[in-house]
N, C-alpha and C positions, 0 to 999 in steps of 0.2 A: 406549566405542564406540557410535556411533549406529546406530539401526535404519534399514533401508531401506523400512520399511512406511509407504506413503502410501495413504490410503483415499479412495475416491470416495463422498461422501455429499451430502445436501441441506444447503444452508447453514443451514436451519432446525434442524439437529442441533447447530449451534454457537452460534446466536443466538436470543434470545427478543425478541419485539416488546414495546416499552415503551409503556404507555399513560399514564404519569405526566405530569400537567399542572401548570402553575404556578397552580393554583386559589386558593392562599392568598397569592399575590403575594409569595412569599419572594424571587423574583428580579424585577429591574426592567429597564428599557430598557438600563441600563448593563451588563447581563449577557447581552445578546443575542449569539449566536454566528453567524458565517458559515462556510461551508465552501468553501475555496479548493483548486483543483486543484494549485497549487504549494506552498501553505503549510499545507494541512490545515485543521483546525478552529481558528478564531481569534476573538478578541473583535471584534465588528463595528465598534465605534467606534474601537478601536485600529487596525484594519486598513483601514477605509474612511473614517474621519474623522467619521462621524456614524452615528446609528441610523436605520434605515428601518422600525422597528416602528410599529404603529398606536397609537391612544390607550390601548389595553389590551393587556397581554401575559399575561392570565390563562389564555388557552387555548393558550399556547405549550408545547411539549414540553420537559420537563426532561432535560438531558444531564449525566450524571455523568462524572467522570474515568474513562476506560476504556470508556465506552459507544461504540457504533459508529453512525454516522449515514449514511444514504443520502439524497443530495439529488437531486431529480427535475428540476433545472434543467439543460438541455443546455449543453454546452461544445463548443468547436470540435473538440477531440480526443475528447470523450466525449459523443456525442449522446444517450445514455440516462442521463446523470448519473454521479455518482461516489460511492464509498464511502470514508469516512475515519473514523479513530478519534480520540476526544477525548483528547489527551495533556496537556491543560492543565487549567485550573480548570473547575468545574461552571458551567453556564449554561443558557440556553434557546434554542430554535429555533422558527421559525414552523411552522405546520401543513403547509407544503410539504415538510417533511423527515420522514423515517421514522427513529425512534430505536430502537436495540436494546441489550439487555443481553447481555454475553457469558456463555456457560456455562462450567463448570469445565474443559471439554476443549479450550478455545481460549485462546490469548494474543491479546487484542484488537489489539495492535500488529501481529500477524502478518496479521490480516484486511486491514489497510490495505496492508501490504507485498505481499500476494498480489494485490490489485487495483490496484497502482500501474501495472502495464503496461496501456497503453490498449487494446490488442487483447484482452487477457483480460477487462477490465472490459466492453468493448463486446460481446464474444461471449457473456458471461454474461447481460447484461441484455436483449439484443436479443430473444430469444424470449419474454421475460416482459412486455415493455412494449408498450403500444399508444399511439401518439402522437395527441393530439387535433388539432383544426383550428387551434388556436393554438400548436402545437408543444409543448403541455404533456404531461406523462407520465401515462398512464392505467395505473397499477399501484398496488395496495394494499401496505401495509407487509408484510402476510402473504405475498402473492404474490411479492414481491421476494426472498423467502428460498427459493423453490421450485426454484432452479437447482442444478446439480451443481457441487461444488468438490472438489479433491483436496488434502487436508491431511495432514501427518505428525502424529506424536504431539505433545502440547503441549510436551514437553521439547525436541524438535527445532525446533518453532516458535520457542521462545525463543532457541535457538542461532542460527537464521537471522536473527531480528530483531537480535540482538547483532552478528552479522557485518556486516549491511548498515548498521547504525548506525555502526560503525567506518569503513566505506567512505564513508558520507555525510560524516562528520566530516573525513576526509582530502580529499574532493573539495571541500568548502567551504573548507577551509584553503588549498588550492592554487589556488582560483579558476579552475578550468577548466570552467565551467558547461556549455557546449554538448557538449564531448567527454565530460565526466563523466556527464551525464544519459544520453547514449547508452549509455555503459558500464554504468550501473546498470540500464537497461532490458534490455540484452542479458543481463546476469547474472541478472536476475529470470527471464527466459525460460529461460535455461540451467538454473538450479537447480530451478525448479518443474516442468519437463517432462522432465528427464533425471535419474533418481534416482542412477545410478551416479556421474555427475559431481558431483552435490550431495555425495555421500559423499566423493569425492576432494577437492573444494574445501574442505569442512568439515574433513577430516582434515589437509590441508596447512595450513589456517589455524590449527588448534589446535596443531600440532606445530612449525611453523616460520615462521608469518607474524605471530605476536603481536608479536615484537620489531620487525618492520618497521612494523606499524601504529602501535605506541606511540611509535616514534621518527620517525614521519611521513615515511618514505622511500618516497614514493608511486611513484617510478620503479621501485624494487625490487619493490613490490607488483604493479604492472602487468606487470613482466617475468615474475613468477611466474604471473599469470593467463594471460599470453600462452603460457607454456610448457604449462600445463595444457590450454589450448584446442588447441594444436598437437598434443599427444599424443592427445587425445580425437578430434580430427579424423581422424587417421591410423587410429585403432582403430575408429571408428564413422562410416563415410561417410554414414549416414542423417541425421546432424545437421550436414551441411555448412553450411547456412545460419546456424545458431546459432554454430558455431565460427568461421566466416568473420567474423561480426559482431564477436565478441570479438577476434579477431586484428586486424581492421582498426582497431577503436577503440583498442586498446592501442598499436598501432604509431603511430597518429596522435598520441596523447598523448606517447609517448616521443620522437617527433621534435620536439615543442615544447619539450622540456627543454633 
């Protein structure tokens, strides 16, 4: 049985700033990484077709598998940058990126999951960032960790990551990108800000959704999500916006089947 204990702490209690540089040139331009809002941390050449690194990459930061990276480049949906976890091979990033090592009390994949929702990412970084005249981010690696986050225990973090990993696999398999992205976003908001329903969703998933997930019956999975949202909407009117979002998204997808 999972705990309902979610604690508000500074992000610095979960991540340490990494100052490791590629001073011995162990990594080359072939190992430069880019951070994408849609695809996470990826090899720059494989993703963009070429390297944009300068003549030397000796001052680039080293990113190990499991490290967390904050990019200070603004995106349309994330004007204060994004936070992603390196789930692939080790590599290097330019000095425009902040690199962090996860502590033992955090699953690094959960950090990315937590910040996937645009509103949460933007609300977290907004008070910490000063934008320069050229729209660049004026925030140090240390200051980027001074905001508050609400995380569960590391065991619960792993369960949440596993759950959303299965959902992502189903959504990719069934190729309903627009509706599915909305569903994932709503679910993230739902589980991170409403503890009781996180418990319900995880409990249902453990007891009766595993077969649905593994047999790829997405319509049954969404029907279950719709049922949970409907129950919670009737019991807790204060979360109307969230449950309406889940109900609308699930219904839209089920109509497409």
